[in-house]
C-alpha positions in Angstrom: 85.3 82.8 141.6 86.4 83.9 138.1 86.3 87.7 137.5 86.4 89.1 134.0 86.9 92.8 133.4 86.0 93.7 129.8 87.8 96.8 128.8 86.0 98.3 125.8 85.5 101.5 123.8 82.3 102.9 122.3 82.0 102.2 118.5 84.7 99.5 118.5 83.6 96.7 116.3 86.1 94.2 117.8 84.7 95.1 121.3 81.1 94.4 120.1 82.1 91.0 118.8 84.0 90.2 122.0 81.1 91.2 124.1 78.9 88.8 122.1 81.3 86.0 122.8 81.5 86.9 126.5 77.7 87.1 126.7 77.4 83.6 125.1 80.1 82.0 127.4 79.2 83.6 130.7 76.0 81.6 131.5 78.0 78.3 131.2 80.2 79.4 134.2 78.2 79.9 137.3 81.2 81.1 139.3 82.0 83.9 136.8 81.6 87.6 137.4 81.6 89.7 134.3 82.1 93.5 134.4 82.2 95.9 131.4 84.4 99.0 131.6 84.5 101.9 129.1 88.2 102.9 129.0 87.2 106.3 127.6 85.5 106.9 131.0 88.1 104.8 133.0 91.4 105.5 131.3 93.3 104.5 134.3 92.4 100.8 133.6 94.0 101.0 130.1 97.1 102.4 131.8 97.1 99.8 134.6 96.9 96.9 132.1 99.0 98.7 129.4 96.2 98.1 127.0 97.2 99.0 123.4 94.3 97.5 121.5 90.7 97.3 122.5 89.1 95.2 123.7 91.0 94.0 126.6 89.9 90.9 128.5 91.3 90.8 132.1 90.7 87.6 133.9 91.4 87.5 137.6 93.6 90.6 137.4 95.7 89.5 134.4 95.3 90.9 130.8 94.8 87.7 128.9 93.3 88.7 125.5 93.5 92.0 123.5 92.1 93.1 120.2 89.4 90.4 120.1 88.6 86.9 121.3 87.7 83.5 120.0 85.1 81.6 121.9 87.1 78.3 121.9 90.2 80.0 123.3 88.2 81.7 126.0 86.5 78.5 127.1 89.9 76.7 127.1 91.4 79.4 129.3 88.4 79.4 131.7 88.4 75.6 131.9 92.1 75.6 132.7 91.5 78.0 135.6 89.0 75.6 137.0 91.2 72.5 136.9 
């Protein structure tokens, strides 16, 4: 099981783009759980992961990407977890 916690903020254009990438990638990984968190409502998550720039992409408990994401890099990371 791969768990992605997506730490976002309302009105964040980088968050909107990252969400589109995650929405596109998620169906290709049947063992992936994807949860969206609004850090303005859950500020403890931003503190827990020391998030300085939204969005934050936490994969299996580790902050892996911040400030945006590229589809190819996300797929590469997810594929490496599986191997």
